[in-house]
N, CA and C atoms of all chains as a GROMACS GRO file, in nm:
protein
  582
    1MET      N    1  14.131  11.154  12.148
    1MET     CA    2  14.061  11.170  12.276
    1MET      C    3  14.153  11.234  12.377
    2GLU      N    4  14.096  11.311  12.463
    2GLU     CA    5  14.175  11.381  12.565
    2GLU      C    6  14.111  11.361  12.701
    3ILE      N    7  14.196  11.374  12.805
    3ILE     CA    8  14.145  11.370  12.942
    3ILE      C    9  14.125  11.514  12.986
    4GLY      N   10  14.021  11.540  13.062
    4GLY     CA   11  13.998  11.676  13.110
    4GLY      C   12  13.919  11.674  13.239
    5MET      N   13  13.904  11.792  13.299
    5MET     CA   14  13.819  11.801  13.417
    5MET      C   15  13.705  11.898  13.389
    6VAL      N   16  13.587  11.862  13.431
    6VAL     CA   17  13.473  11.952  13.416
    6VAL      C   18  13.489  12.065  13.518
    7VAL      N   19  13.503  12.188  13.468
    7VAL     CA   20  13.526  12.301  13.559
    7VAL      C   21  13.407  12.395  13.567
    8GLY      N   22  13.308  12.373  13.485
    8GLY     CA   23  13.193  12.464  13.493
    8GLY      C   24  13.086  12.424  13.396
    9ARG      N   25  12.979  12.502  13.396
    9ARG     CA   26  12.869  12.479  13.305
    9ARG      C   27  12.833  12.609  13.236
   10THR      N   28  12.771  12.599  13.122
   10THR     CA   29  12.722  12.719  13.056
   10THR      C   30  12.587  12.686  12.992
   11TRP      N   31  12.510  12.790  12.965
   11TRP     CA   32  12.379  12.766  12.905
   11TRP      C   33  12.350  12.872  12.802
   12ALA      N   34  12.272  12.836  12.701
   12ALA     CA   35  12.241  12.927  12.592
   12ALA      C   36  12.102  12.894  12.540
   13THR      N   37  12.014  12.991  12.541
   13THR     CA   38  11.878  12.967  12.490
   13THR      C   39  11.882  12.959  12.338
   14GLN      N   40  11.955  13.054  12.280
   14GLN     CA   41  11.961  13.060  12.135
   14GLN      C   42  12.086  12.989  12.086
   15ARG      N   43  12.068  12.870  12.033
   15ARG     CA   44  12.182  12.795  11.980
   15ARG      C   45  12.132  12.709  11.865
   16HIS      N   46  12.226  12.649  11.793
   16HIS     CA   47  12.186  12.569  11.677
   16HIS      C   48  12.094  12.455  11.721
   17GLU      N   49  11.991  12.427  11.639
   17GLU     CA   50  11.887  12.333  11.684
   17GLU      C   51  11.940  12.192  11.709
   18SER      N   52  12.050  12.153  11.643
   18SER     CA   53  12.099  12.017  11.660
   18SER      C   54  12.149  11.990  11.802
   19MET      N   55  12.194  12.096  11.873
   19MET     CA   56  12.245  12.074  12.009
   19MET      C   57  12.143  12.122  12.114
   20GLN      N   58  12.020  12.141  12.072
   20GLN     CA   59  11.920  12.204  12.159
   20GLN      C   60  11.893  12.129  12.290
   21PRO      N   61  11.876  11.994  12.292
   21PRO     CA   62  11.838  11.933  12.419
   21PRO      C   63  11.955  11.893  12.508
   22LEU      N   64  12.079  11.926  12.470
   22LEU     CA   65  12.193  11.869  12.541
   22LEU      C   66  12.252  11.964  12.645
   23ARG      N   67  12.316  11.905  12.748
   23ARG     CA   68  12.384  11.985  12.850
   23ARG      C   69  12.517  12.033  12.793
   24MET      N   70  12.560  12.153  12.834
   24MET     CA   71  12.687  12.206  12.787
   24MET      C   72  12.782  12.220  12.906
   25LEU      N   73  12.900  12.159  12.894
   25LEU     CA   74  12.997  12.162  13.003
   25LEU      C   75  13.125  12.228  12.957
   26LEU      N   76  13.198  12.288  13.050
   26LEU     CA   77  13.330  12.343  13.020
   26LEU      C   78  13.434  12.245  13.072
   27VAL      N   79  13.520  12.197  12.982
   27VAL     CA   80  13.616  12.093  13.019
   27VAL      C   81  13.757  12.144  12.997
   28LYS      N   82  13.836  12.145  13.105
   28LYS     CA   83  13.974  12.192  13.096
   28LYS      C   84  14.067  12.073  13.072
   29PRO      N   85  14.151  12.078  12.965
   29PRO     CA   86  14.237  11.965  12.933
   29PRO      C   87  14.340  11.936  13.043
   30TYR      N   88  14.372  11.807  13.057
   30TYR     CA   89  14.461  11.760  13.164
   30TYR      C   90  14.580  11.690  13.100
   31ASN      N   91  14.699  11.722  13.147
   31ASN     CA   92  14.820  11.653  13.101
   31ASN      C   93  14.857  11.547  13.204
   32PRO      N   94  14.836  11.418  13.174
   32PRO     CA   95  14.857  11.314  13.276
   32PRO      C   96  15.004  11.292  13.310
   33VAL      N   97  15.097  11.332  13.221
   33VAL     CA   98  15.239  11.313  13.251
   33VAL      C   99  15.287  11.417  13.351
   34LYS      N  100  15.253  11.543  13.324
   34LYS     CA  101  15.292  11.650  13.417
   34LYS      C  102  15.194  11.660  13.534
   35GLU      N  103  15.084  11.591  13.525
   35GLU     CA  104  14.978  11.595  13.626
   35GLU      C  105  14.929  11.736  13.652
   36GLU      N  106  14.907  11.813  13.544
   36GLU     CA  107  14.848  11.946  13.565
   36GLU      C  108  14.746  11.978  13.456
   37TYR      N  109  14.656  12.068  13.491
   37TYR     CA  110  14.554  12.113  13.397
   37TYR      C  111  14.606  12.232  13.322
   38GLU      N  112  14.584  12.237  13.190
   38GLU     CA  113  14.641  12.347  13.112
   38GLU      C  114  14.550  12.383  12.996
   39GLY      N  115  14.550  12.510  12.958
   39GLY     CA  116  14.476  12.554  12.840
   39GLY      C  117  14.338  12.608  12.872
   40LEU      N  118  14.279  12.671  12.771
   40LEU     CA  119  14.145  12.727  12.783
   40LEU      C  120  14.043  12.613  12.783
   41PRO      N  121  13.945  12.616  12.875
   41PRO     CA  122  13.844  12.510  12.875
   41PRO      C  123  13.765  12.505  12.744
   42TYR      N  124  13.735  12.382  12.698
   42TYR     CA  125  13.653  12.364  12.580
   42TYR      C  126  13.506  12.360  12.621
   43LEU      N  127  13.421  12.398  12.529
   43LEU     CA  128  13.278  12.376  12.547
   43LEU      C  129  13.245  12.239  12.489
   44CYS      N  130  13.201  12.148  12.576
   44CYS     CA  131  13.168  12.012  12.532
   44CYS      C  132  13.022  11.982  12.562
   45LEU      N  133  12.964  11.896  12.481
   45LEU     CA  134  12.826  11.854  12.504
   45LEU      C  135  12.827  11.721  12.578
   46ASP      N  136  12.717  11.692  12.643
   46ASP     CA  137  12.707  11.571  12.723
   46ASP      C  138  12.574  11.503  12.691
   47LYS      N  139  12.585  11.380  12.635
   47LYS     CA  140  12.463  11.305  12.607
   47LYS      C  141  12.469  11.174  12.683
   48ASN      N  142  12.383  11.155  12.780
   48ASN     CA  143  12.370  11.030  12.856
   48ASN      C  144  12.490  10.994  12.943
   49ILE      N  145  12.588  11.082  12.961
   49ILE     CA  146  12.699  11.053  13.051
   49ILE      C  147  12.672  11.116  13.188
   50ASN      N  148  12.610  11.232  13.188
   50ASN     CA  149  12.577  11.303  13.312
   50ASN      C  150  12.697  11.332  13.400
   51ALA      N  151  12.802  11.388  13.341
   51ALA     CA  152  12.918  11.431  13.419
   51ALA      C  153  12.884  11.561  13.492
   52GLY      N  154  12.947  11.581  13.607
   52GLY     CA  155  12.922  11.702  13.684
   52GLY      C  156  13.051  11.777  13.709
   53VAL      N  157  13.041  11.896  13.768
   53VAL     CA  158  13.159  11.976  13.797
   53VAL      C  159  13.249  11.900  13.893
   54GLY      N  160  13.380  11.893  13.860
   54GLY     CA  161  13.477  11.821  13.942
   54GLY      C  162  13.507  11.683  13.890
   55ASP      N  163  13.432  11.632  13.796
   55ASP     CA  164  13.458  11.498  13.741
   55ASP      C  165  13.573  11.504  13.641
   56GLN      N  166  13.657  11.398  13.644
   56GLN     CA  167  13.760  11.384  13.541
   56GLN      C  168  13.698  11.303  13.428
   57VAL      N  169  13.702  11.356  13.307
   57VAL     CA  170  13.629  11.293  13.197
   57VAL      C  171  13.719  11.267  13.077
   58LEU      N  172  13.669  11.181  12.989
   58LEU     CA  173  13.731  11.155  12.860
   58LEU      C  174  13.647  11.231  12.758
   59MET      N  175  13.716  11.306  12.668
   59MET     CA  176  13.637  11.383  12.572
   59MET      C  177  13.696  11.372  12.432
   60VAL      N  178  13.613  11.395  12.332
   60VAL     CA  179  13.662  11.404  12.194
   60VAL      C  180  13.647  11.550  12.151
   61ASP      N  181  13.750  11.602  12.081
   61ASP     CA  182  13.739  11.737  12.027
   61ASP      C  183  13.748  11.727  11.876
   62ASP      N  184  13.646  11.671  11.815
   62ASP     CA  185  13.647  11.654  11.671
   62ASP      C  186  13.503  11.641  11.622
   63GLY      N  187  13.482  11.669  11.496
   63GLY     CA  188  13.346  11.672  11.444
   63GLY      C  189  13.291  11.535  11.411
   64GLY      N  190  13.376  11.446  11.354
   64GLY     CA  191  13.328  11.315  11.309
   64GLY      C  192  13.262  11.235  11.420
   65PRO      N  193  13.336  11.206  11.530
   65PRO     CA  194  13.275  11.130  11.638
   65PRO      C  195  13.155  11.201  11.700
   66SER      N  196  13.159  11.334  11.704
   66SER     CA  197  13.046  11.407  11.763
   66SER      C  198  12.920  11.386  11.682
   67ARG      N  199  12.935  11.387  11.549
   67ARG     CA  200  12.816  11.365  11.465
   67ARG      C  201  12.768  11.221  11.478
   68MET      N  202  12.862  11.128  11.501
   68MET     CA  203  12.823  10.988  11.522
   68MET      C  204  12.740  10.975  11.650
   69ILE      N  205  12.782  11.044  11.757
   69ILE     CA  206  12.709  11.036  11.884
   69ILE      C  207  12.569  11.091  11.866
   70LEU      N  208  12.557  11.203  11.796
   70LEU     CA  209  12.425  11.263  11.775
   70LEU      C  210  12.343  11.190  11.670
   71ASP      N  211  12.409  11.104  11.591
   71ASP     CA  212  12.342  11.032  11.483
   71ASP      C  213  12.279  11.128  11.383
   72ASP      N  214  12.354  11.233  11.350
   72ASP     CA  215  12.304  11.335  11.256
   72ASP      C  216  12.424  11.380  11.173
   73GLU      N  217  12.424  11.344  11.045
   73GLU     CA  218  12.540  11.371  10.961
   73GLU      C  219  12.560  11.520  10.931
   74LEU      N  220  12.462  11.604  10.962
   74LEU     CA  221  12.472  11.746  10.928
   74LEU      C  222  12.478  11.835  11.052
   75ALA      N  223  12.505  11.776  11.169
   75ALA     CA  224  12.505  11.856  11.291
   75ALA      C  225  12.638  11.930  11.307
   76PRO      N  226  12.635  12.062  11.326
   76PRO     CA  227  12.760  12.136  11.347
   76PRO      C  228  12.803  12.130  11.493
   77VAL      N  229  12.849  12.018  11.539
   77VAL     CA  230  12.895  12.006  11.677
   77VAL      C  231  13.038  11.955  11.678
   78ARG      N  232  13.109  11.991  11.783
   78ARG     CA  233  13.250  11.957  11.793
   78ARG      C  234  13.283  11.957  11.941
   79GLY      N  235  13.311  11.840  11.997
   79GLY     CA  236  13.341  11.833  12.139
   79GLY      C  237  13.231  11.762  12.216
   80PHE      N  238  13.262  11.645  12.267
   80PHE     CA  239  13.165  11.565  12.340
   80PHE      C  240  13.233  11.498  12.457
   81VAL      N  241  13.164  11.490  12.570
   81VAL     CA  242  13.213  11.409  12.682
   81VAL      C  243  13.171  11.266  12.652
   82ILE      N  244  13.267  11.171  12.654
   82ILE     CA  245  13.231  11.034  12.619
   82ILE      C  246  13.255  10.935  12.733
   83GLY      N  247  13.302  10.982  12.848
   83GLY     CA  248  13.319  10.888  12.960
   83GLY      C  249  13.369  10.960  13.083
   84ILE      N  250  13.354  10.896  13.198
   84ILE     CA  251  13.407  10.950  13.323
   84ILE      C  252  13.525  10.863  13.365
   85VAL      N  253  13.640  10.927  13.391
   85VAL     CA  254  13.764  10.853  13.420
   85VAL      C  255  13.764  10.808  13.565
   86ASP      N  256  13.790  10.677  13.587
   86ASP     CA  257  13.802  10.628  13.724
   86ASP      C  258  13.946  10.639  13.772
   87ASP      N  259  14.041  10.605  13.685
   87ASP     CA  260  14.179  10.594  13.729
   87ASP      C  261  14.273  10.605  13.608
   88ILE      N  262  14.393  10.661  13.628
   88ILE     CA  263  14.493  10.667  13.522
   88ILE      C  264  14.622  10.605  13.576
   89HIS      N  265  14.681  10.515  13.500
   89HIS     CA  266  14.810  10.458  13.542
   89HIS      C  267  14.915  10.494  13.438
   90ILE      N  268  15.031  10.545  13.481
   90ILE     CA  269  15.142  10.567  13.391
   90ILE      C  270  15.264  10.498  13.452
   91ASN      N  271  15.334  10.419  13.371
   91ASN     CA  272  15.456  10.355  13.416
   91ASN      C  273  15.558  10.462  13.457
   92GLU      N  274  15.616  10.450  13.577
   92GLU     CA  275  15.706  10.553  13.629
   92GLU      C  276  15.829  10.573  13.540
   93LYS      N  277  15.880  10.460  13.483
   93LYS     CA  278  15.997  10.468  13.397
   93LYS      C  279  15.965  10.551  13.272
   94CYS      N  280  15.848  10.526  13.215
   94CYS     CA  281  15.807  10.601  13.096
   94CYS      C  282  15.788  10.747  13.130
   95ARG      N  283  15.731  10.774  13.246
   95ARG     CA  284  15.709  10.913  13.285
   95ARG      C  285  15.841  10.988  13.295
   96ARG      N  286  15.943  10.921  13.354
   96ARG     CA  287  16.074  10.986  13.368
   96ARG      C  288  16.136  11.014  13.232
   97GLN      N  289  16.121  10.918  13.139
   97GLN     CA  290  16.172  10.938  13.003
   97GLN      C  291  16.106  11.060  12.939
   98LEU      N  292  15.976  11.073  12.957
   98LEU     CA  293  15.904  11.185  12.897
   98LEU      C  294  15.948  11.317  12.958
   99PHE      N  295  15.975  11.317  13.089
   99PHE     CA  296  16.019  11.439  13.154
   99PHE      C  297  16.156  11.482  13.103
  100ASP      N  298  16.246  11.381  13.077
  100ASP     CA  299  16.380  11.415  13.029
  100ASP      C  300  16.374  11.483  12.893
  101ASP      N  301  16.278  11.443  12.810
  101ASP     CA  302  16.265  11.508  12.679
  101ASP      C  303  16.222  11.652  12.699
  102MET      N  304  13.441  12.393  12.066
  102MET     CA  305  13.368  12.518  12.054
  102MET      C  306  13.425  12.619  12.153
  103LYS      N  307  13.444  12.741  12.110
  103LYS     CA  308  13.517  12.841  12.188
  103LYS      C  309  13.435  12.968  12.205
  104PRO      N  310  13.462  13.045  12.311
  104PRO     CA  311  13.386  13.167  12.336
  104PRO      C  312  13.445  13.289  12.265
  105GLY      N  313  13.359  13.387  12.236
  105GLY     CA  314  13.406  13.511  12.174
  105GLY      C  315  13.302  13.620  12.190
  106ARG      N  316  13.340  13.742  12.149
  106ARG     CA  317  13.251  13.857  12.162
  106ARG      C  318  13.239  13.922  12.024
  107VAL      N  319  13.116  13.953  11.983
  107VAL     CA  320  13.096  14.014  11.851
  107VAL      C  321  13.136  14.161  11.860
  108ILE      N  322  13.229  14.205  11.774
  108ILE     CA  323  13.274  14.345  11.781
  108ILE      C  324  13.241  14.423  11.654
  109GLY      N  325  13.187  14.360  11.554
  109GLY     CA  326  13.156  14.437  11.433
  109GLY      C  327  13.111  14.346  11.322
  110ARG      N  328  13.095  14.406  11.203
  110ARG     CA  329  13.059  14.320  11.091
  110ARG      C  330  13.139  14.353  10.966
  111VAL      N  331  13.141  14.260  10.873
  111VAL     CA  332  13.215  14.274  10.749
  111VAL      C  333  13.115  14.259  10.636
  112VAL      N  334  13.122  14.349  10.538
  112VAL     CA  335  13.029  14.341  10.426
  112VAL      C  336  13.108  14.315  10.298
  113CYS      N  337  13.067  14.215  10.221
  113CYS     CA  338  13.130  14.186  10.092
  113CYS      C  339  13.020  14.182   9.986
  114SER      N  340  13.034  14.261   9.882
  114SER     CA  341  12.934  14.250   9.775
  114SER      C  342  12.976  14.140   9.678
  115GLN      N  343  13.106  14.120   9.665
  115GLN     CA  344  13.157  14.014   9.576
  115GLN      C  345  13.202  13.898   9.664
  116LYS      N  346  13.126  13.788   9.662
  116LYS     CA  347  13.166  13.675   9.746
  116LYS      C  348  13.129  13.545   9.679
  117TYR      N  349  13.183  13.436   9.731
  117TYR     CA  350  13.154  13.303   9.678
  117TYR      C  351  13.002  13.282   9.682
  118PRO      N  352  12.940  13.233   9.570
  118PRO     CA  353  12.793  13.232   9.561
  118PRO      C  354  12.722  13.157   9.674
  119ASP      N  355  12.785  13.053   9.731
  119ASP     CA  356  12.718  12.979   9.839
  119ASP      C  357  12.697  13.063   9.964
  120PHE      N  358  12.768  13.176   9.974
  120PHE     CA  359  12.752  13.263  10.092
  120PHE      C  360  12.632  13.356  10.079
  121LYS      N  361  12.554  13.342   9.973
  121LYS     CA  362  12.443  13.435   9.951
  121LYS      C  363  12.348  13.436  10.071
  122GLY      N  364  12.322  13.554  10.124
  122GLY     CA  365  12.230  13.566  10.237
  122GLY      C  366  12.294  13.547  10.373
  123GLU      N  367  12.422  13.512  10.379
  123GLU     CA  368  12.487  13.493  10.508
  123GLU      C  369  12.551  13.623  10.555
  124ARG      N  370  12.561  13.639  10.688
  124ARG     CA  371  12.625  13.758  10.744
  124ARG      C  372  12.765  13.722  10.793
  125PHE      N  373  12.857  13.816  10.776
  125PHE     CA  374  12.992  13.797  10.831
  125PHE      C  375  13.006  13.888  10.952
  126LEU      N  376  13.046  13.834  11.065
  126LEU     CA  377  13.066  13.915  11.185
  126LEU      C  378  13.210  13.907  11.229
  127LEU      N  379  13.260  14.017  11.285
  127LEU     CA  380  13.394  14.018  11.342
  127LEU      C  381  13.384  13.972  11.486
  128VAL      N  382  13.460  13.871  11.522
  128VAL     CA  383  13.453  13.816  11.657
  128VAL      C  384  13.589  13.821  11.723
  129GLN      N  385  13.592  13.877  11.843
  129GLN     CA  386  13.714  13.878  11.924
  129GLN      C  387  13.711  13.755  12.015
  130PRO      N  388  13.801  13.658  11.995
  130PRO     CA  389  13.803  13.543  12.086
  130PRO      C  390  13.832  13.587  12.229
  131THR      N  391  13.767  13.525  12.325
  131THR     CA  392  13.784  13.561  12.466
  131THR      C  393  13.802  13.433  12.546
  132ASP      N  394  13.827  13.452  12.678
  132ASP     CA  395  13.816  13.335  12.765
  132ASP      C  396  13.674  13.336  12.824
  133TRP      N  397  13.649  13.246  12.919
  133TRP     CA  398  13.511  13.232  12.969
  133TRP      C  399  13.471  13.343  13.063
  134LYS      N  400  13.566  13.433  13.097
  134LYS     CA  401  13.531  13.550  13.179
  134LYS      C  402  13.525  13.676  13.092
  135LYS      N  403  13.515  13.660  12.962
  135LYS     CA  404  13.503  13.769  12.865
  135LYS      C  405  13.628  13.856  12.854
  136ASN      N  406  13.746  13.806  12.894
  136ASN     CA  407  13.870  13.881  12.871
  136ASN      C  408  13.922  13.846  12.732
  137ASP      N  409  13.967  13.947  12.656
  137ASP     CA  410  14.014  13.924  12.520
  137ASP      C  411  14.133  13.830  12.519
  138ARG      N  412  14.142  13.755  12.408
  138ARG     CA  413  14.247  13.653  12.399
  138ARG      C  414  14.275  13.634  12.250
  139GLY      N  415  14.390  13.682  12.202
  139GLY     CA  416  14.426  13.663  12.062
  139GLY      C  417  14.364  13.766  11.968
  140GLU      N  418  14.379  13.741  11.838
  140GLU     CA  419  14.338  13.835  11.735
  140GLU      C  420  14.194  13.810  11.691
  141PRO      N  421  14.123  13.917  11.648
  141PRO     CA  422  13.986  13.898  11.600
  141PRO      C  423  13.981  13.813  11.472
  142ILE      N  424  13.870  13.742  11.455
  142ILE     CA  425  13.849  13.661  11.334
  142ILE      C  426  13.714  13.696  11.273
  143VAL      N  427  13.694  13.658  11.147
  143VAL     CA  428  13.564  13.677  11.082
  143VAL      C  429  13.488  13.544  11.087
  144CYS      N  430  13.363  13.550  11.137
  144CYS     CA  431  13.279  13.430  11.146
  144CYS      C  432  13.152  13.451  11.066
  145THR      N  433  13.099  13.346  11.007
  145THR     CA  434  12.963  13.352  10.956
  145THR      C  435  12.869  13.330  11.074
  146ASP      N  436  12.742  13.368  11.056
  146ASP     CA  437  12.649  13.372  11.168
  146ASP      C  438  12.533  13.275  11.143
  147ALA      N  439  12.515  13.176  11.233
  147ALA     CA  440  12.407  13.079  11.215
  147ALA      C  441  12.289  13.103  11.308
  148VAL      N  442  12.302  13.198  11.402
  148VAL     CA  443  12.194  13.214  11.501
  148VAL      C  444  12.136  13.356  11.509
  149GLY      N  445  12.195  13.453  11.443
  149GLY     CA  446  12.144  13.590  11.450
  149GLY      C  447  12.201  13.668  11.567
  150ALA      N  448  12.332  13.664  11.586
  150ALA     CA  449  12.395  13.738  11.696
  150ALA      C  450  12.413  13.885  11.657
  151GLY      N  451  12.426  13.972  11.759
  151GLY     CA  452  12.445  14.115  11.734
  151GLY      C  453  12.567  14.167  11.806
  152TYR      N  454  12.590  14.300  11.796
  152TYR     CA  455  12.706  14.363  11.858
  152TYR      C  456  12.714  14.332  12.006
  153GLU      N  457  12.836  14.316  12.056
  153GLU     CA  458  12.864  14.303  12.199
  153GLU      C  459  12.806  14.177  12.261
  154GLU      N  460  12.754  14.087  12.178
  154GLU     CA  461  12.698  13.967  12.239
  154GLU      C  462  12.807  13.863  12.262
  155PHE      N  463  12.791  13.788  12.372
  155PHE     CA  464  12.886  13.684  12.411
  155PHE      C  465  12.838  13.554  12.346
  156VAL      N  466  12.920  13.500  12.255
  156VAL     CA  467  12.875  13.388  12.173
  156VAL      C  468  12.974  13.273  12.181
  157PHE      N  469  12.938  13.156  12.130
  157PHE     CA  470  13.039  13.055  12.106
  157PHE      C  471  13.041  13.021  11.957
  158TYR      N  472  13.162  12.992  11.906
  158TYR     CA  473  13.176  12.965  11.765
  158TYR      C  474  13.244  12.830  11.744
  159ILE      N  475  13.223  12.776  11.625
  159ILE     CA  476  13.276  12.644  11.593
  159ILE      C  477  13.371  12.662  11.476
  160GLU      N  478  13.480  12.586  11.475
  160GLU     CA  479  13.578  12.603  11.368
  160GLU      C  480  13.588  12.477  11.281
  161SER      N  481  13.658  12.490  11.172
  161SER     CA  482  13.686  12.384  11.074
  161SER      C  483  13.561  12.339  10.998
  162ARG      N  484  13.552  12.213  10.960
  162ARG     CA  485  13.449  12.170  10.865
  162ARG      C  486  13.307  12.195  10.916
  163GLU      N  487  13.289  12.183  11.047
  163GLU     CA  488  13.156  12.197  11.104
  163GLU      C  489  13.099  12.337  11.087
  164ALA      N  490  13.187  12.436  11.063
  164ALA     CA  491  13.139  12.573  11.043
  164ALA      C  492  13.048  12.580  10.921
  165GLY      N  493  13.084  12.509  10.815
  165GLY     CA  494  12.999  12.506  10.696
  165GLY      C  495  12.866  12.437  10.722
  166LEU      N  496  12.871  12.327  10.799
  166LEU     CA  497  12.749  12.252  10.830
  166LEU      C  498  12.648  12.337  10.906
  167ALA      N  499  12.697  12.430  10.989
  167ALA     CA  500  12.606  12.512  11.069
  167ALA      C  501  12.515  12.597  10.983
  168LEU      N  502  12.556  12.623  10.859
  168LEU     CA  503  12.478  12.713  10.773
  168LEU      C  504  12.383  12.638  10.681
  169GLY      N  505  12.366  12.510  10.704
  169GLY     CA  506  12.269  12.435  10.626
  169GLY      C  507  12.332  12.346  10.522
  170GLU      N  508  12.247  12.281  10.444
  170GLU     CA  509  12.294  12.174  10.357
  170GLU      C  510  12.383  12.218  10.243
  171LYS      N  511  12.375  12.347  10.205
  171LYS     CA  512  12.459  12.389  10.092
  171LYS      C  513  12.607  12.401  10.133
  172GLU      N  514  12.634  12.401  10.263
  172GLU     CA  515  12.770  12.402  10.317
  172GLU      C  516  12.863  12.504  10.252
  173PRO      N  517  12.845  12.631  10.279
  173PRO     CA  518  12.937  12.733  10.226
  173PRO      C  519  13.079  12.712  10.280
  174PRO      N  520  13.181  12.756  10.205
  174PRO     CA  521  13.320  12.733  10.247
  174PRO      C  522  13.362  12.826  10.360
  175SER      N  523  13.304  12.808  10.478
  175SER     CA  524  13.336  12.892  10.593
  175SER      C  525  13.424  12.811  10.690
  176ASP      N  526  13.515  12.878  10.760
  176ASP     CA  527  13.595  12.802  10.858
  176ASP      C  528  13.572  12.846  11.002
  177ALA      N  529  13.475  12.933  11.024
  177ALA     CA  530  13.435  12.966  11.162
  177ALA      C  531  13.292  13.016  11.157
  178SER      N  532  13.211  12.967  11.248
  178SER     CA  533  13.069  12.997  11.244
  178SER      C  534  13.016  13.013  11.386
  179ILE      N  535  12.934  13.119  11.408
  179ILE     CA  536  12.875  13.138  11.540
  179ILE      C  537  12.758  13.042  11.555
  180CYS      N  538  12.758  12.963  11.664
  180CYS     CA  539  12.659  12.856  11.680
  180CYS      C  540  12.563  12.879  11.795
  181GLY      N  541  12.589  12.978  11.881
  181GLY     CA  542  12.497  13.000  11.993
  181GLY      C  543  12.532  13.126  12.068
  182ILE      N  544  12.433  13.182  12.138
  182ILE     CA  545  12.454  13.301  12.220
  182ILE      C  546  12.451  13.258  12.366
  183ILE      N  547  12.560  13.286  12.438
  183ILE     CA  548  12.574  13.237  12.575
  183ILE      C  549  12.495  13.325  12.671
  184ASP      N  550  12.406  13.262  12.750
  184ASP     CA  551  12.329  13.336  12.849
  184ASP      C  552  12.408  13.350  12.978
  185GLY      N  553  12.481  13.246  13.017
  185GLY     CA  554  12.552  13.253  13.143
  185GLY      C  555  12.657  13.145  13.153
  186VAL      N  556  12.757  13.169  13.238
  186VAL     CA  557  12.863  13.071  13.262
  186VAL      C  558  12.876  13.055  13.412
  187ASP      N  559  12.883  12.930  13.456
  187ASP     CA  560  12.896  12.903  13.598
  187ASP      C  561  13.026  12.825  13.615
  188MET      N  562  13.126  12.888  13.680
  188MET     CA  563  13.259  12.830  13.677
  188MET      C  564  13.337  12.871  13.800
  189GLU      N  565  13.424  12.781  13.849
  189GLU     CA  566  13.503  12.816  13.966
  189GLU      C  567  13.613  12.915  13.926
  190ASP      N  568  13.643  13.011  14.014
  190ASP     CA  569  13.728  13.124  13.976
  190ASP      C  570  13.872  13.088  13.943
  191GLU      N  571  13.930  12.988  14.012
  191GLU     CA  572  14.073  12.966  13.995
  191GLU      C  573  14.109  12.890  13.868
  192VAL      N  574  14.010  12.839  13.794
  192VAL     CA  575  14.043  12.752  13.681
  192VAL      C  576  14.006  12.810  13.545
  193TRP      N  577  13.968  12.936  13.537
  193TRP     CA  578  13.909  12.985  13.413
  193TRP      C  579  14.007  13.012  13.302
  194LYS      N  580  14.140  13.026  13.330
  194LYS     CA  581  14.234  13.072  13.226
  194LYS      C  582  14.258  12.969  13.117
   0.00000   0.00000   0.00000
């Protein structure tokens, strides 16, 4: 699981039928130690979470959990928003150790 | 799932039998503003995309699933044609 921020939305009329009724969000990965956003945004689906642009979210970038969420063993989906983050705590001592590495 | 642009196609007469009837397209990976990013890859096509279309593709095991129950040994598959992207300008890279 990764933390990310919803930075945009996208839409597609013609897409695989398994993801047809779902919202598509663009989620940019977040590094909580360096406290910065990095990398190309992923295309993630959203089922019953209703995240919006600007929300910090928890996401999975893998096929297994995504198929579990859709309850369809043959769905070609990868990437799902699974929660909205309220708060992140990192121990300052641990953060400093990570920075030294 | 990642964005890309269809730039051509690949034809193979001799291929693994499970690929029968599938199309191979050349896809240039891009960012969400359609700027090229990295080297082109070959994708199988699950939605009927054409030249110059802005698409998203799926990688790894799910690529085979996109082509139906016979699951051909594909590692990248086009899963949708993007109509539009709505995104703030400073965060797209």
